[in-house]
C-alpha positions as CSV (number, residue, x, y, z in Angstrom):
1,X,28.2,3.0,2.0
2,X,28.3,0.6,5.0
3,X,28.9,3.6,7.2
4,X,25.9,5.4,5.7
5,X,23.7,2.3,6.2
6,X,24.7,2.1,9.8
7,X,23.7,5.8,10.3
8,X,20.3,5.5,8.8
9,X,19.6,2.2,10.5
10,X,20.6,3.7,13.9
11,X,18.4,6.8,13.2
12,X,15.4,4.5,12.7
13,X,16.0,2.6,15.9
14,X,16.5,5.8,17.8
15,X,13.2,7.2,16.5
16,X,11.3,4.1,17.5
17,X,12.8,4.3,21.0
18,X,11.6,7.9,21.2
19,X,8.0,6.9,20.5
20,X,7.7,7.0,16.7
21,X,5.4,4.4,15.3
22,X,6.9,4.5,11.8
23,X,10.3,5.9,10.8
24,X,12.2,6.5,7.6
25,X,15.7,7.8,7.3
26,X,17.5,8.7,4.0
27,X,21.1,9.9,3.8
28,X,22.8,11.3,0.7
29,X,26.4,12.2,0.0
30,X,27.1,14.2,-3.1
31,X,30.4,15.3,-4.7
32,X,30.2,17.8,-7.6
33,X,32.6,19.4,-10.0
34,X,31.9,21.9,-12.7
35,X,34.0,24.2,-14.9
36,X,32.9,26.7,-17.5
37,X,35.3,28.2,-20.1
38,X,34.9,31.2,-22.4
39,X,37.6,32.5,-24.7
40,X,40.0,29.9,-23.2
41,X,39.6,31.5,-19.8
42,X,37.9,29.8,-16.8
43,X,34.7,31.7,-16.0
44,X,33.4,29.4,-13.2
45,X,34.9,26.6,-11.3
46,X,33.1,24.7,-8.6
47,X,34.0,21.7,-6.5
48,X,31.9,20.7,-3.5
49,X,30.9,17.9,-1.2
50,X,27.7,17.8,0.7
51,X,25.8,15.5,3.0
52,X,22.1,15.5,4.0
53,X,20.0,13.3,6.2
54,X,16.2,13.3,6.0
55,X,14.1,11.9,8.8
56,X,10.3,11.2,8.5
57,X,8.3,9.9,11.4
58,X,4.7,9.2,12.3
59,X,2.6,8.7,15.4
60,X,-1.0,7.7,15.0
61,X,-0.8,8.7,11.3
62,X,0.4,12.1,12.2
63,X,3.6,12.6,10.3
64,X,6.4,15.1,10.3
65,X,9.9,15.3,8.8
66,X,13.1,17.4,9.0
67,X,16.5,17.6,7.3
68,X,20.0,18.3,8.5
69,X,23.5,18.5,7.1
70,X,25.0,17.7,10.5
71,X,25.6,13.9,10.7
72,X,26.9,13.7,14.3
73,X,25.0,11.4,16.6
74,X,24.2,14.3,18.9
75,X,22.7,16.3,16.1
76,X,20.7,13.4,14.6
77,X,19.3,12.5,18.0
78,X,18.2,16.1,18.6
79,X,16.6,16.2,15.2
80,X,14.7,13.0,15.9
81,X,13.4,14.4,19.2
82,X,12.2,17.6,17.4
83,X,10.4,15.6,14.7
84,X,8.7,13.4,17.4
85,X,7.4,16.5,19.0
86,X,6.2,17.9,15.6
87,X,4.3,14.7,15.0
88,X,2.2,15.3,18.0
89,X,0.8,18.7,16.7
90,X,0.3,17.6,13.1
91,X,-3.1,16.6,11.7
92,X,-4.2,13.0,11.4
93,X,-3.8,11.8,7.8
94,X,-5.6,8.5,7.1
95,X,-3.9,8.1,3.8
96,X,-0.3,8.0,5.2
97,X,1.5,4.7,5.5
98,X,4.8,3.1,4.8
99,X,4.9,0.8,1.7
100,X,3.7,-2.8,2.0
101,X,6.6,-4.7,3.4
102,X,6.4,-7.1,0.4
103,X,7.1,-4.2,-2.0
104,X,10.5,-3.3,-0.3
105,X,13.9,-4.3,-1.6
106,X,16.6,-3.5,-4.2
107,X,17.1,-5.1,-7.6
108,X,20.1,-7.4,-7.6
109,X,21.3,-6.7,-11.2
110,X,24.1,-4.3,-11.8
111,X,22.5,-1.2,-13.4
112,X,25.9,0.3,-14.3
113,X,25.0,3.7,-12.9
114,X,28.2,4.4,-11.2
115,X,31.5,4.9,-13.0
116,X,34.5,4.8,-10.6
117,X,36.8,6.2,-13.3
118,X,35.6,9.7,-12.8
119,X,37.0,9.6,-9.2
120,X,40.5,9.5,-10.7
121,X,40.1,12.2,-13.4
122,X,42.3,15.2,-12.3
123,X,40.8,18.7,-12.3
124,X,43.3,19.7,-15.0
125,X,42.0,17.2,-17.4
126,X,38.4,18.3,-16.8
127,X,39.3,21.9,-17.5
128,X,41.2,20.8,-20.6
129,X,38.1,19.0,-21.9
130,X,36.1,22.2,-21.6
131,X,38.8,24.2,-23.5
132,X,39.1,21.5,-26.2
133,X,35.3,21.7,-26.7
134,X,35.5,25.5,-27.3
135,X,38.5,25.1,-29.5
136,X,36.8,22.5,-31.7
137,X,33.8,24.8,-32.3
138,X,36.1,27.7,-33.4
139,X,37.9,25.3,-35.7
140,X,34.7,24.4,-37.5
141,X,33.7,28.1,-38.2
142,X,35.7,31.2,-37.3
143,X,32.5,33.3,-37.0
144,X,31.3,31.2,-34.0
145,X,31.4,32.9,-30.6
146,X,31.1,30.7,-27.6
147,X,28.9,31.7,-24.8
148,X,30.3,28.9,-22.6
149,X,31.9,25.5,-22.9
150,X,31.7,23.3,-19.9
151,X,32.4,20.0,-18.2
152,X,30.6,18.7,-15.1
153,X,30.3,15.6,-13.1
154,X,28.5,14.4,-10.0
155,X,28.9,11.3,-7.9
156,X,26.4,10.4,-5.2
157,X,25.7,7.8,-2.6
158,X,22.2,7.2,-1.2
159,X,21.4,5.1,1.9
160,X,17.9,4.4,3.2
161,X,16.3,2.5,6.1
162,X,12.8,2.3,7.5
163,X,11.0,0.7,10.5
164,X,9.8,-2.2,8.4
165,X,13.4,-3.6,8.3
166,X,14.5,-2.2,4.9
167,X,18.1,-0.9,4.7
168,X,20.1,-0.6,1.6
169,X,22.3,1.8,-0.4
170,X,23.6,2.5,-3.9
171,X,26.0,4.8,-5.8
172,X,25.5,6.7,-9.0
173,X,27.4,9.1,-11.2
174,X,26.7,11.7,-13.9
175,X,28.9,13.3,-16.5
176,X,28.2,16.0,-19.0
177,X,29.9,18.2,-21.6
178,X,28.1,21.2,-23.1
179,X,28.7,24.0,-25.5
180,X,26.6,27.1,-26.1
181,X,27.5,29.3,-29.0
182,X,26.3,32.2,-31.2
183,X,26.8,33.7,-34.6
184,X,25.9,37.2,-35.9
185,X,23.1,37.1,-38.4
186,X,24.3,39.8,-40.7
187,X,21.8,39.7,-43.6
188,X,23.1,42.6,-45.7
189,X,26.8,42.0,-45.0
190,X,27.3,45.5,-43.7
191,X,25.4,46.4,-40.6
192,X,25.5,44.3,-37.5
193,X,22.7,41.8,-37.3
194,X,21.1,40.1,-34.3
195,X,22.7,37.1,-32.7
196,X,21.6,33.5,-33.4
197,X,22.5,31.1,-30.7
198,X,22.0,27.4,-29.8
199,X,23.7,24.7,-27.9
200,X,24.4,20.9,-27.6
201,X,25.6,18.5,-25.0
202,X,26.3,15.0,-24.1
203,X,25.4,13.3,-20.8
204,X,26.0,9.9,-19.4
205,X,26.5,7.9,-16.2
206,X,29.8,6.8,-17.6
207,X,32.7,9.1,-18.6
208,X,33.7,6.8,-21.5
209,X,30.2,6.9,-23.0
210,X,30.2,10.7,-23.5
211,X,30.3,11.8,-27.1
212,X,33.6,13.2,-28.3
213,X,34.2,16.9,-28.0
214,X,34.4,17.1,-31.8
215,X,30.9,15.5,-32.1
216,X,29.3,17.8,-29.5
217,X,31.0,20.9,-31.0
218,X,29.9,20.0,-34.5
219,X,26.3,19.6,-33.4
220,X,26.2,22.8,-31.4
221,X,27.7,24.7,-34.4
222,X,25.3,23.0,-36.8
223,X,22.3,23.9,-34.7
224,X,23.5,27.5,-34.5
225,X,24.4,28.1,-38.2
226,X,21.2,26.6,-39.5
227,X,19.3,29.5,-37.8
228,X,20.9,32.1,-40.0
229,X,18.3,34.0,-42.0
230,X,15.4,33.0,-39.8
231,X,12.1,34.6,-40.5
232,X,8.6,34.6,-39.0
233,X,6.2,32.2,-40.6
234,X,2.6,33.1,-41.5
235,X,-0.2,32.1,-39.2
236,X,-1.5,28.8,-40.5
237,X,-2.5,25.3,-39.5
238,X,0.0,22.6,-40.6
239,X,1.5,19.3,-39.6
240,X,4.6,19.6,-37.3
241,X,7.5,17.4,-36.5
242,X,9.1,17.6,-33.1
243,X,12.8,16.6,-33.3
244,X,14.0,14.2,-30.5
245,X,15.0,17.2,-28.3
246,X,11.7,19.0,-28.4
247,X,9.8,15.7,-28.4
248,X,11.5,14.9,-25.0
249,X,10.4,18.4,-23.8
250,X,6.8,17.6,-24.8
251,X,7.2,14.3,-23.0
252,X,8.3,16.0,-19.8
253,X,5.0,17.8,-19.5
254,X,3.2,14.4,-19.9
255,X,5.3,13.0,-17.1
256,X,3.9,15.8,-14.8
257,X,0.4,15.0,-16.0
258,X,0.8,11.3,-15.1
259,X,2.2,12.1,-11.6
260,X,0.0,10.7,-8.8
261,X,0.0,13.9,-6.9
262,X,-1.2,15.8,-9.9
263,X,-4.0,13.2,-10.3
264,X,-5.4,13.1,-6.8
265,X,-5.2,16.9,-6.6
266,X,-7.1,17.0,-9.9
267,X,-4.4,19.2,-11.3
268,X,-3.9,17.1,-14.5
269,X,-5.9,16.9,-17.7
270,X,-5.5,13.1,-17.3
271,X,-7.3,12.8,-14.0
272,X,-10.1,10.2,-14.1
273,X,-9.0,8.9,-17.5
274,X,-7.3,5.6,-16.5
275,X,-8.3,2.9,-18.9
276,X,-9.4,5.4,-21.6
277,X,-7.9,6.0,-25.0
278,X,-5.9,9.2,-24.7
279,X,-3.6,9.1,-27.7
280,X,-3.1,7.6,-31.1
281,X,-2.5,3.8,-31.0
282,X,1.1,4.2,-32.1
283,X,2.0,5.9,-28.7
284,X,3.4,3.9,-25.8
285,X,5.0,5.6,-22.8
286,X,7.2,3.7,-20.4
287,X,9.0,4.5,-17.1
288,X,11.8,2.0,-16.6
289,X,14.4,2.4,-13.8
290,X,16.0,-1.0,-14.8
291,X,17.6,0.2,-18.0
292,X,21.3,-0.4,-17.9
293,X,23.5,2.6,-17.7
294,X,20.8,5.2,-18.0
295,X,20.7,8.4,-16.0
296,X,17.3,7.7,-14.3
297,X,18.1,4.1,-13.3
298,X,17.9,3.1,-9.7
299,X,17.6,-0.2,-7.6
300,X,14.8,1.2,-5.4
301,X,12.7,4.3,-5.2
302,X,12.6,7.0,-2.5
303,X,10.6,4.8,-0.2
304,X,12.7,1.7,-0.6
305,X,10.3,0.1,-3.0
306,X,12.0,-2.3,-5.4
307,X,12.3,-0.8,-8.9
308,X,10.1,-2.1,-11.6
309,X,9.1,-1.2,-15.2
310,X,5.8,0.6,-15.6
311,X,3.9,1.1,-18.9
312,X,2.0,4.3,-18.3
313,X,0.3,4.5,-21.8
314,X,0.1,1.4,-24.0
315,X,-1.0,1.7,-27.7
316,X,-2.8,4.9,-26.8
317,X,-4.5,3.6,-23.7
318,X,-3.8,5.1,-20.3
319,X,-2.8,2.1,-18.2
320,X,-1.5,3.6,-14.9
321,X,-0.4,6.8,-13.2
322,X,3.0,7.0,-11.6
323,X,2.6,6.9,-7.8
324,X,4.3,6.6,-4.5
325,X,2.6,4.9,-1.6
326,X,0.7,8.0,-0.3
327,X,-0.5,8.9,-3.8
328,X,-1.6,5.4,-4.4
329,X,-3.5,5.3,-1.1
330,X,-5.3,8.5,-2.1
331,X,-6.2,6.9,-5.5
332,X,-7.2,3.5,-4.0
333,X,-4.4,1.9,-6.0
334,X,-0.9,0.5,-5.4
335,X,2.5,2.2,-5.6
336,X,4.3,2.0,-8.9
337,X,7.7,2.4,-7.2
338,X,7.7,6.1,-8.3
339,X,8.6,7.8,-5.0
340,X,11.0,10.6,-5.9
341,X,9.6,11.0,-9.4
342,X,10.1,9.4,-12.8
343,X,13.1,7.2,-13.5
344,X,13.8,6.7,-17.2
345,X,10.6,8.0,-18.9
346,X,10.5,7.5,-22.6
347,X,8.4,7.1,-25.7
348,X,8.7,3.7,-27.4
349,X,10.3,4.3,-30.8
350,X,8.3,3.8,-33.9
351,X,9.3,2.4,-37.3
352,X,9.9,5.6,-39.3
353,X,13.4,7.1,-40.0
354,X,13.2,10.9,-39.5
355,X,13.9,11.5,-43.2
356,X,10.7,9.6,-44.1
357,X,8.7,11.6,-41.6
358,X,9.9,14.9,-43.1
359,X,9.4,13.6,-46.6
360,X,5.7,12.9,-45.8
361,X,4.9,16.6,-45.3
362,X,4.1,18.9,-48.3
363,X,4.0,22.1,-46.1
364,X,4.8,22.1,-42.4
365,X,7.2,22.7,-39.6
366,X,10.2,20.9,-38.1
367,X,10.4,22.1,-34.5
368,X,13.9,22.4,-32.9
369,X,13.2,24.4,-29.8
370,X,10.3,25.2,-27.4
371,X,10.2,28.0,-24.9
372,X,7.9,29.6,-22.3
373,X,5.6,28.2,-19.7
374,X,2.6,27.5,-21.9
375,X,2.5,23.7,-21.6
376,X,-0.2,23.5,-18.9
377,X,-0.6,19.8,-17.9
378,X,-3.3,20.9,-15.4
379,X,-5.8,22.2,-18.0
380,X,-4.4,20.4,-21.0
381,X,-3.7,23.6,-22.9
382,X,-0.6,23.9,-25.0
383,X,0.8,27.2,-26.2
384,X,4.6,27.6,-26.5
385,X,7.0,29.8,-28.3
386,X,9.1,27.8,-30.8
387,X,11.9,27.8,-33.4
388,X,12.4,25.5,-36.2
389,X,12.8,24.8,-39.9
390,X,10.1,25.0,-42.6
391,X,9.3,22.0,-44.7
392,X,8.2,22.3,-48.3
393,X,7.5,19.4,-50.6
394,X,9.1,16.9,-48.2
395,X,12.3,18.9,-47.7
396,X,13.7,21.3,-45.1
397,X,14.0,24.7,-46.7
398,X,14.6,27.7,-44.4
399,X,14.7,28.6,-40.6
400,X,11.8,30.2,-38.8
401,X,11.3,31.8,-35.4
402,X,9.1,34.2,-33.5
403,X,6.0,32.1,-33.5
404,X,3.8,30.1,-31.2
405,X,2.5,26.6,-31.4
406,X,-1.1,26.4,-30.0
407,X,-3.3,23.5,-29.3
408,X,-4.2,21.1,-26.5
409,X,-2.5,17.9,-25.2
410,X,-5.7,15.9,-26.0
411,X,-5.7,17.1,-29.6
412,X,-1.9,16.6,-30.1
413,X,-1.8,13.1,-28.6
414,X,-4.7,11.9,-30.6
415,X,-3.3,13.5,-33.8
416,X,0.0,11.7,-33.7
417,X,0.6,10.3,-37.1
418,X,4.2,9.0,-37.2
419,X,6.8,8.1,-34.5
420,X,10.4,8.0,-35.4
421,X,12.9,5.2,-34.8
422,X,15.6,7.7,-33.7
423,X,15.3,7.9,-29.9
424,X,18.1,9.9,-28.2
425,X,19.1,9.3,-24.5
426,X,20.6,12.5,-23.1
427,X,18.6,12.7,-19.8
428,X,16.1,10.7,-17.8
429,X,13.5,11.6,-20.4
430,X,13.9,10.4,-24.0
431,X,11.8,10.4,-27.2
432,X,12.2,10.0,-30.9
433,X,11.0,12.4,-33.6
434,X,7.2,12.8,-33.6
435,X,4.8,14.0,-36.3
436,X,1.5,15.6,-35.3
437,X,-1.1,16.8,-37.8
438,X,-3.1,20.0,-37.9
439,X,-1.5,22.3,-35.3
440,X,-2.0,26.1,-35.3
441,X,1.1,28.1,-35.9
442,X,0.6,31.7,-34.8
443,X,3.1,34.0,-36.7
444,X,2.5,37.0,-38.9
């Protein structure tokens, strides 16, 4: 990383010597491995290493940028000259600036986002893990057909410097195992039925914190088998429960709605609502890059701003949008250290075990999957295809599919009745189970 820091620091100095008034340089180095297995045979195998340098310069608030994979001094110097010339023909942008110098820096705590052990894992072992995952699924139920079983890992280094004197770097890693499987839904026992399929995975910054292959296989198989005999529900208006997986899916749309660019472009249903009550008082949404060992953790953001915890929604009240410096300037606010997007964006867990949430429903839906592009955070409309399990008298009864959940984000957020205690961290977005009352289910 010292070598990388020297490269970006030199690039900034070169840019200033060529006439740039401000300069940022970011260098990333990524190593990837991925293997996918089906029927014990390798279907795909990928191993790659890539480098990329990104240069952004400004002259009189006219900015331009360019990217290259060639890290030679000659290539970088040529790239900088080209970007300087591009700046001269760009439009003046009064909102552009580097971050306030006081905002820059890297947190000093060890975020535990890099696991050196994965550098020593041989390819043969990684392939064996994928095969063991598939084998574990077949052992649970002979009817299971695997679509793919996989292992992947990524290690990355990021170095950044700017003309305000910031220069730092960090390393990170990502590991995942995943299994997708199917089973034939043969209802009459004679003629072939349609396939029911599902998947599960485990992901972590650390190899040793991945769930076991047996646990991942068991969950993938369970989620597949429970779909057997699915039927289409009647059109109705009932309470629904998002499981942690679909709750995180729902939360991802809210992250887009809270993004500073969506706000200043007025492409979010939350534009102009800062300080207002937008949800039930039980809802708190947090973006926290300082969580130890989480996939979205980072010591600084994409502009070199020191990472900090942001409470976007607190007890139903919209407290802040998530902004980089440019977005903050547009909105007459301050950066939240969110350049490059969200970090660890999550819903604060509630007090209810999932079993208690389900038992509170006399007639309703437990949602296990969402599909389609109907979650429109710009207009606030929500209409997505879904699959799940029907709830009767507080108990899960039979699987359902082929229906749509329709409503609006405003309605759904304010109609949150119960939030579970069972948050699951499988990505940079995490949420517990969530109960919402009075949602339209469009079925038969």
